MARGU-62043 format. One record per residue (C-alpha): residue number from 1; residue in one letter; x, y, z. Coordinates in steps of 0.5 Angstrom, whole numbers. Example, Ala and Ser with C-alpha at 12.3 -4.5 7.8 and 13.67 -1.06 7.14 Angstrom:
# residues 2
SITE,miti,lolo,x,y,z
SITE,1,A,25,-9,16
SITE,2,S,27,-2,14
***
This chain:
# residues 515
SITE,miti,lolo,x,y,z
SITE,1,M,-49,21,-103
SITE,2,A,-51,18,-96
SITE,3,A,-56,23,-92
SITE,4,N,-53,27,-86
SITE,5,T,-46,27,-90
SITE,6,Y,-43,34,-92
SITE,7,V,-36,37,-95
SITE,8,G,-31,40,-91
SITE,9,A,-27,47,-93
SITE,10,V,-20,49,-90
SITE,11,D,-19,57,-91
SITE,12,Q,-12,58,-89
SITE,13,G,-11,65,-89
SITE,14,T,-7,71,-89
SITE,15,T,-8,72,-81
SITE,16,G,-11,66,-78
SITE,17,T,-14,58,-80
SITE,18,R,-22,57,-81
SITE,19,F,-25,50,-82
SITE,20,M,-32,50,-84
SITE,21,V,-37,45,-86
SITE,22,F,-42,46,-92
SITE,23,D,-49,42,-93
SITE,24,H,-52,41,-99
SITE,25,G,-55,48,-100
SITE,26,G,-49,51,-98
SITE,27,Q,-50,53,-91
SITE,28,V,-45,53,-86
SITE,29,V,-47,47,-80
SITE,30,A,-40,47,-77
SITE,31,E,-34,52,-76
SITE,32,A,-28,54,-73
SITE,33,Y,-22,59,-72
SITE,34,E,-15,60,-70
SITE,35,K,-10,66,-71
SITE,36,H,-3,65,-72
SITE,37,E,3,69,-71
SITE,38,Q,5,75,-76
SITE,39,I,13,74,-76
SITE,40,Y,17,81,-78
SITE,41,P,24,80,-78
SITE,42,E,26,86,-81
SITE,43,P,22,92,-84
SITE,44,G,18,90,-90
SITE,45,W,20,82,-89
SITE,46,V,13,78,-87
SITE,47,E,14,71,-84
SITE,48,H,9,66,-82
SITE,49,D,11,59,-78
SITE,50,P,9,53,-82
SITE,51,A,9,48,-77
SITE,52,E,4,53,-73
SITE,53,I,-1,53,-79
SITE,54,W,-1,45,-80
SITE,55,A,-2,45,-72
SITE,56,N,-8,50,-72
SITE,57,T,-11,46,-78
SITE,58,R,-11,40,-74
SITE,59,T,-14,44,-68
SITE,60,V,-20,48,-72
SITE,61,V,-22,41,-76
SITE,62,S,-23,38,-70
SITE,63,R,-26,43,-66
SITE,64,A,-31,44,-71
SITE,65,L,-34,37,-71
SITE,66,R,-33,37,-64
SITE,67,E,-38,43,-63
SITE,68,A,-42,41,-68
SITE,69,S,-43,33,-66
SITE,70,L,-40,31,-73
SITE,71,D,-37,25,-74
SITE,72,P,-31,25,-80
SITE,73,E,-34,20,-83
SITE,74,Q,-40,24,-85
SITE,75,L,-35,28,-89
SITE,76,A,-36,26,-96
SITE,77,G,-29,31,-98
SITE,78,V,-25,36,-96
SITE,79,G,-23,42,-100
SITE,80,I,-17,47,-99
SITE,81,T,-17,54,-100
SITE,82,N,-10,58,-98
SITE,83,Q,-7,65,-98
SITE,84,R,-3,65,-105
SITE,85,E,4,66,-107
SITE,86,T,7,65,-100
SITE,87,T,12,60,-101
SITE,88,L,16,55,-96
SITE,89,I,21,49,-97
SITE,90,W,20,42,-93
SITE,91,D,24,35,-92
SITE,92,G,20,31,-96
SITE,93,E,22,25,-90
SITE,94,T,21,28,-84
SITE,95,G,16,34,-86
SITE,96,K,20,39,-82
SITE,97,P,20,46,-86
SITE,98,V,27,48,-87
SITE,99,Y,25,55,-85
SITE,100,N,19,60,-84
SITE,101,A,14,61,-90
SITE,102,L,15,67,-94
SITE,103,V,9,71,-94
SITE,104,W,6,75,-100
SITE,105,Q,7,81,-97
SITE,106,D,14,80,-96
SITE,107,R,19,86,-100
SITE,108,R,26,83,-99
SITE,109,T,26,81,-105
SITE,110,T,25,88,-109
SITE,111,D,32,89,-111
SITE,112,R,32,82,-114
SITE,113,V,25,84,-118
SITE,114,E,28,91,-120
SITE,115,E,34,88,-123
SITE,116,L,30,82,-127
SITE,117,R,26,89,-130
SITE,118,A,32,93,-131
SITE,119,D,35,87,-135
SITE,120,G,29,87,-140
SITE,121,K,25,81,-137
SITE,122,A,19,83,-134
SITE,123,E,15,82,-141
SITE,124,W,18,76,-142
SITE,125,I,16,74,-135
SITE,126,R,9,76,-137
SITE,127,E,8,73,-143
SITE,128,K,9,67,-140
SITE,129,T,5,67,-133
SITE,130,G,1,73,-134
SITE,131,L,3,76,-128
SITE,132,E,7,82,-127
SITE,133,C,15,82,-125
SITE,134,D,14,83,-118
SITE,135,A,16,80,-111
SITE,136,Y,9,79,-109
SITE,137,F,10,73,-113
SITE,138,S,13,66,-111
SITE,139,A,19,65,-115
SITE,140,T,24,70,-112
SITE,141,K,21,68,-105
SITE,142,A,23,61,-107
SITE,143,E,31,64,-110
SITE,144,W,31,67,-103
SITE,145,L,29,60,-100
SITE,146,L,34,57,-103
SITE,147,N,40,61,-103
SITE,148,N,39,64,-96
SITE,149,A,35,58,-91
SITE,150,D,42,54,-90
SITE,151,P,46,57,-85
SITE,152,I,39,60,-81
SITE,153,E,36,53,-79
SITE,154,I,40,48,-82
SITE,155,D,39,43,-76
SITE,156,R,32,43,-77
SITE,157,I,33,39,-83
SITE,158,G,40,35,-82
SITE,159,P,47,36,-85
SITE,160,G,47,38,-92
SITE,161,D,46,44,-97
SITE,162,V,39,46,-98
SITE,163,R,41,47,-105
SITE,164,E,44,41,-106
SITE,165,R,39,37,-102
SITE,166,A,34,41,-106
SITE,167,E,38,39,-113
SITE,168,A,37,31,-110
SITE,169,G,30,32,-109
SITE,170,E,30,30,-102
SITE,171,L,27,37,-101
SITE,172,M,19,40,-102
SITE,173,L,17,46,-105
SITE,174,G,10,49,-105
SITE,175,T,5,54,-103
SITE,176,V,1,53,-97
SITE,177,D,-4,49,-101
SITE,178,S,0,44,-102
SITE,179,W,3,44,-96
SITE,180,L,-3,43,-92
SITE,181,I,-5,36,-98
SITE,182,Y,2,34,-96
SITE,183,K,0,34,-89
SITE,184,L,-6,31,-90
SITE,185,T,-4,26,-95
SITE,186,G,3,25,-96
SITE,187,N,2,27,-103
SITE,188,H,6,33,-107
SITE,189,V,1,36,-111
SITE,190,T,-2,43,-112
SITE,191,D,-8,46,-117
SITE,192,V,-7,50,-123
SITE,193,T,-9,56,-119
SITE,194,N,-4,56,-115
SITE,195,A,1,54,-119
SITE,196,S,-1,60,-124
SITE,197,R,1,65,-118
SITE,198,T,8,62,-117
SITE,199,M,12,66,-123
SITE,200,L,15,59,-125
SITE,201,Y,8,57,-129
SITE,202,D,7,57,-136
SITE,203,I,-1,59,-136
SITE,204,R,-1,58,-144
SITE,205,E,2,51,-144
SITE,206,M,-1,50,-137
SITE,207,E,6,47,-135
SITE,208,W,12,49,-130
SITE,209,D,17,53,-135
SITE,210,D,24,50,-135
SITE,211,E,27,57,-138
SITE,212,L,23,61,-132
SITE,213,L,26,55,-127
SITE,214,E,33,56,-130
SITE,215,E,32,64,-128
SITE,216,F,31,63,-122
SITE,217,D,35,57,-121
SITE,218,V,29,53,-118
SITE,219,P,30,45,-119
SITE,220,A,24,42,-122
SITE,221,E,25,36,-117
SITE,222,L,23,41,-112
SITE,223,L,16,42,-115
SITE,224,P,9,39,-114
SITE,225,E,5,36,-119
SITE,226,V,0,41,-122
SITE,227,R,-8,38,-122
SITE,228,P,-14,40,-123
SITE,229,S,-18,45,-118
SITE,230,S,-24,40,-117
SITE,231,D,-20,33,-119
SITE,232,D,-25,27,-120
SITE,233,A,-18,23,-119
SITE,234,H,-17,26,-112
SITE,235,Y,-11,29,-109
SITE,236,G,-11,23,-104
SITE,237,H,-14,21,-97
SITE,238,T,-13,23,-90
SITE,239,D,-10,18,-86
SITE,240,P,-15,13,-82
SITE,241,E,-9,13,-76
SITE,242,G,-8,20,-77
SITE,243,F,-11,26,-73
SITE,244,L,-18,26,-76
SITE,245,G,-19,18,-75
SITE,246,A,-23,17,-82
SITE,247,D,-21,16,-89
SITE,248,V,-23,22,-93
SITE,249,P,-22,24,-100
SITE,250,V,-18,31,-101
SITE,251,A,-21,33,-108
SITE,252,G,-21,40,-109
SITE,253,A,-16,46,-108
SITE,254,L,-16,54,-110
SITE,255,G,-12,60,-108
SITE,256,D,-16,64,-105
SITE,257,Q,-19,69,-109
SITE,258,Q,-20,63,-114
SITE,259,A,-24,59,-109
SITE,260,A,-28,66,-108
SITE,261,L,-30,67,-115
SITE,262,F,-32,59,-115
SITE,263,G,-36,60,-109
SITE,264,Q,-39,67,-112
SITE,265,T,-41,62,-118
SITE,266,C,-38,66,-123
SITE,267,F,-37,60,-128
SITE,268,D,-39,64,-134
SITE,269,E,-35,70,-138
SITE,270,G,-36,77,-135
SITE,271,D,-38,74,-128
SITE,272,A,-33,79,-123
SITE,273,K,-33,79,-115
SITE,274,N,-29,82,-111
SITE,275,T,-26,79,-104
SITE,276,Y,-25,84,-99
SITE,277,G,-20,81,-94
SITE,278,T,-13,83,-91
SITE,279,G,-13,85,-98
SITE,280,A,-18,86,-104
SITE,281,F,-18,82,-110
SITE,282,F,-22,83,-116
SITE,283,L,-23,77,-121
SITE,284,M,-27,77,-127
SITE,285,N,-28,71,-131
SITE,286,T,-26,71,-139
SITE,287,G,-27,64,-141
SITE,288,D,-23,59,-143
SITE,289,E,-18,64,-147
SITE,290,P,-13,68,-143
SITE,291,V,-14,76,-144
SITE,292,E,-7,80,-144
SITE,293,S,-7,86,-140
SITE,294,D,-5,93,-142
SITE,295,H,-7,97,-136
SITE,296,G,-3,93,-130
SITE,297,L,-8,87,-128
SITE,298,L,-6,80,-129
SITE,299,T,-8,75,-133
SITE,300,T,-9,68,-128
SITE,301,V,-12,62,-128
SITE,302,G,-19,62,-125
SITE,303,F,-21,54,-124
SITE,304,Q,-20,48,-128
SITE,305,R,-25,42,-127
SITE,306,S,-23,35,-129
SITE,307,G,-24,33,-136
SITE,308,D,-26,41,-138
SITE,309,P,-22,47,-141
SITE,310,V,-19,52,-136
SITE,311,Q,-22,58,-134
SITE,312,Y,-18,64,-134
SITE,313,A,-19,70,-130
SITE,314,L,-17,78,-130
SITE,315,E,-15,80,-123
SITE,316,G,-13,86,-120
SITE,317,A,-10,86,-113
SITE,318,I,-10,91,-108
SITE,319,F,-5,89,-102
SITE,320,A,-8,94,-96
SITE,321,T,-16,93,-95
SITE,322,G,-18,90,-89
SITE,323,A,-10,91,-87
SITE,324,A,-12,99,-88
SITE,325,I,-18,98,-82
SITE,326,E,-13,94,-78
SITE,327,W,-8,100,-78
SITE,328,L,-13,105,-75
SITE,329,V,-13,100,-69
SITE,330,D,-6,99,-69
SITE,331,V,-5,107,-69
SITE,332,G,-11,107,-63
SITE,333,L,-16,112,-68
SITE,334,I,-21,106,-66
SITE,335,D,-21,100,-62
SITE,336,D,-25,96,-66
SITE,337,P,-26,95,-74
SITE,338,A,-34,96,-72
SITE,339,E,-33,103,-71
SITE,340,T,-31,105,-77
SITE,341,A,-38,106,-80
SITE,342,E,-41,110,-74
SITE,343,L,-35,114,-75
SITE,344,A,-35,115,-82
SITE,345,R,-42,117,-82
SITE,346,A,-41,123,-76
SITE,347,V,-38,127,-81
SITE,348,D,-41,129,-88
SITE,349,S,-34,128,-92
SITE,350,T,-27,127,-91
SITE,351,D,-26,135,-92
SITE,352,D,-21,133,-98
SITE,353,V,-17,129,-93
SITE,354,Y,-14,123,-98
SITE,355,V,-11,116,-95
SITE,356,V,-7,112,-99
SITE,357,P,-6,105,-95
SITE,358,A,1,104,-99
SITE,359,F,4,99,-93
SITE,360,A,7,94,-97
SITE,361,G,7,98,-104
SITE,362,L,2,99,-109
SITE,363,G,-1,93,-113
SITE,364,A,-5,93,-120
SITE,365,P,-6,98,-124
SITE,366,H,0,102,-121
SITE,367,W,5,96,-119
SITE,368,D,10,100,-115
SITE,369,G,13,97,-109
SITE,370,R,17,103,-107
SITE,371,A,10,106,-106
SITE,372,R,8,108,-98
SITE,373,G,3,110,-94
SITE,374,T,1,117,-95
SITE,375,I,-5,121,-91
SITE,376,V,-5,128,-95
SITE,377,G,-10,134,-95
SITE,378,M,-10,135,-87
SITE,379,T,-11,141,-83
SITE,380,R,-11,144,-76
SITE,381,G,-19,142,-77
SITE,382,T,-18,135,-79
SITE,383,R,-21,130,-74
SITE,384,R,-21,122,-73
SITE,385,E,-27,121,-76
SITE,386,H,-24,125,-83
SITE,387,V,-18,120,-83
SITE,388,V,-23,114,-81
SITE,389,R,-28,116,-87
SITE,390,A,-22,117,-92
SITE,391,T,-19,110,-90
SITE,392,L,-26,107,-92
SITE,393,E,-26,111,-99
SITE,394,S,-19,109,-101
SITE,395,I,-22,101,-101
SITE,396,A,-27,104,-106
SITE,397,Y,-22,108,-110
SITE,398,R,-18,103,-110
SITE,399,T,-23,98,-113
SITE,400,R,-25,103,-118
SITE,401,D,-18,103,-120
SITE,402,V,-18,96,-122
SITE,403,A,-25,96,-124
SITE,404,E,-23,101,-130
SITE,405,A,-17,98,-132
SITE,406,M,-21,91,-132
SITE,407,E,-27,94,-137
SITE,408,A,-21,96,-142
SITE,409,D,-18,91,-142
SITE,410,S,-24,86,-143
SITE,411,G,-28,90,-147
SITE,412,I,-34,88,-142
SITE,413,E,-38,93,-138
SITE,414,M,-40,90,-131
SITE,415,G,-47,90,-130
SITE,416,R,-46,89,-122
SITE,417,L,-40,87,-118
SITE,418,R,-41,81,-113
SITE,419,V,-37,82,-106
SITE,420,D,-35,78,-101
SITE,421,G,-30,78,-95
SITE,422,G,-31,80,-87
SITE,423,A,-31,88,-89
SITE,424,V,-37,87,-93
SITE,425,K,-41,86,-87
SITE,426,N,-39,94,-87
SITE,427,D,-46,97,-90
SITE,428,F,-43,104,-90
SITE,429,L,-37,101,-94
SITE,430,C,-42,97,-99
SITE,431,R,-46,104,-100
SITE,432,L,-40,107,-101
SITE,433,Q,-37,103,-106
SITE,434,S,-43,102,-111
SITE,435,D,-43,110,-110
SITE,436,V,-35,111,-112
SITE,437,L,-36,105,-117
SITE,438,Q,-43,108,-120
SITE,439,T,-45,100,-120
SITE,440,D,-49,96,-117
SITE,441,I,-46,92,-111
SITE,442,V,-49,85,-109
SITE,443,R,-48,82,-102
SITE,444,P,-49,74,-102
SITE,445,E,-53,71,-95
SITE,446,V,-47,66,-95
SITE,447,D,-41,71,-95
SITE,448,E,-36,67,-93
SITE,449,T,-35,64,-101
SITE,450,T,-27,63,-100
SITE,451,A,-28,57,-96
SITE,452,L,-35,55,-100
SITE,453,G,-32,55,-106
SITE,454,A,-27,50,-104
SITE,455,A,-32,46,-101
SITE,456,Y,-35,47,-108
SITE,457,A,-29,45,-112
SITE,458,A,-29,38,-107
SITE,459,G,-36,37,-107
SITE,460,L,-37,37,-114
SITE,461,A,-31,32,-114
SITE,462,V,-33,27,-110
SITE,463,G,-41,27,-113
SITE,464,Y,-43,31,-107
SITE,465,W,-46,35,-112
SITE,466,D,-48,34,-119
SITE,467,S,-47,40,-123
SITE,468,V,-45,48,-123
SITE,469,D,-53,49,-124
SITE,470,E,-54,46,-116
SITE,471,L,-48,51,-115
SITE,472,R,-52,57,-118
SITE,473,A,-59,55,-114
SITE,474,N,-55,55,-107
SITE,475,W,-53,63,-109
SITE,476,Q,-58,67,-105
SITE,477,V,-58,75,-105
SITE,478,D,-57,78,-98
SITE,479,R,-57,85,-100
SITE,480,R,-56,90,-106
SITE,481,F,-54,97,-106
SITE,482,S,-55,101,-112
SITE,483,P,-50,109,-113
SITE,484,E,-54,114,-109
SITE,485,M,-49,119,-111
SITE,486,R,-49,123,-118
SITE,487,R,-44,121,-122
SITE,488,G,-40,127,-123
SITE,489,Q,-39,128,-116
SITE,490,A,-36,120,-116
SITE,491,D,-32,123,-121
SITE,492,A,-29,129,-118
SITE,493,M,-27,125,-112
SITE,494,Y,-24,119,-116
SITE,495,D,-20,125,-120
SITE,496,R,-18,127,-113
SITE,497,W,-15,121,-110
SITE,498,G,-11,120,-117
SITE,499,D,-7,126,-115
SITE,500,A,-6,123,-107
SITE,501,V,-4,116,-111
SITE,502,E,1,121,-115
SITE,503,R,4,123,-108
SITE,504,S,5,116,-105
SITE,505,L,9,113,-111
SITE,506,D,16,111,-112
SITE,507,W,17,114,-104
SITE,508,A,22,108,-101
SITE,509,E,28,110,-104
SITE,510,E,32,104,-101
SITE,511,E,28,98,-98
SITE,512,E,31,97,-91
SITE,513,G,33,90,-89
SITE,514,E,34,87,-96
SITE,515,P,40,82,-97
***
């Protein structure tokens, strides 16, 4: 690769879009970020405007390059990482979305999921996809869009029924990666990791599943081509006449959590990472064979390089981590997330207060879509410091929920856990996580490992890096946290957490706002 070349990564997340540029050493040389609107039409519904996401993508790419005085021609390649499961449909000719994207947090299809479970189809779905039957995934979102989008904003795509136009091959369905790849290159492509999150994809046969497509009434004509996460053949190139003004290969894509696994260089069986974002997502590389979970974890595709076998992973999804901190801001207990560590340290314990942040149900290993957030154990002496500390502790406890399930399923005992995401800048949380898990927590120097993973995938595909060994050499430890709490104390606190979770389960008797 020529000198003064770099690799870019579009990191399209739940709350905003970031563009980062990395050099050969995996260091950040340019960065820009833009938030987008969270749309809540009804309780439990969460939407994003795809047009706003695309506009913000153009903005952050242009701004990052301009502020770092980089020419687009210096980009050897671009990778994409994205909020997973979020689903949209757009017109293949005009490129206009037919409706807002339904976000992974959206619960409007809970009734449909419960119907599938009542019909005994949950195990059938899990055997094919590795996933729990849940509204979290794309299949029921796609079904809802096909059945409900047309009377709402049909004027944006012209005359004709959405389902009819979908079956005629005039529309395209995808997750956010495929939307951005389409807007950048004109091609309808997704990668194996994002396909594996749709609940429409057989992760053993590695293909769209006809029986699942029939169950959810999703026409095959809607679906993108599935390609490796790091694709030597490239997904396409940016248009030199477009906003970037250069012909740059788009050659890598991974769902955000798999991208963090890749960015943390978890290339070997047994390597594990936890990413703390809006939610937290704990993944362990299980090698080239999928491991079935008996403890409520997901079996998913970890990544695939061109010509190599698929690498699988076990995953535990925790729906509210950063979202729990944001809630503290929303209700006025804190003004800024940076306050949490100081407030938590101001008290010796939570005084037996437990916060269960089940704002959108509970994910692994509980999988209760009707669980709701609770605070238990409060007395007249409870202060905001106790509630703030209990909220931080909840993040550590939910991680242990998943870690114990993962060790039971895989038979592998973790020696350490690599962590990343915005929340790990909080030393108090990292220390707390180490104590609760009773294992070492390792934080890397470059903690934006989601974007780094997408850059690595694209960079390997275009020859910017020659091997994964180069990437391992880039990975550097910022700080390691080892347990200081006695195991007996940690176990007692965790047992009490289990009591609190029990009180949050099955709280929402009826999902408000469901069709």
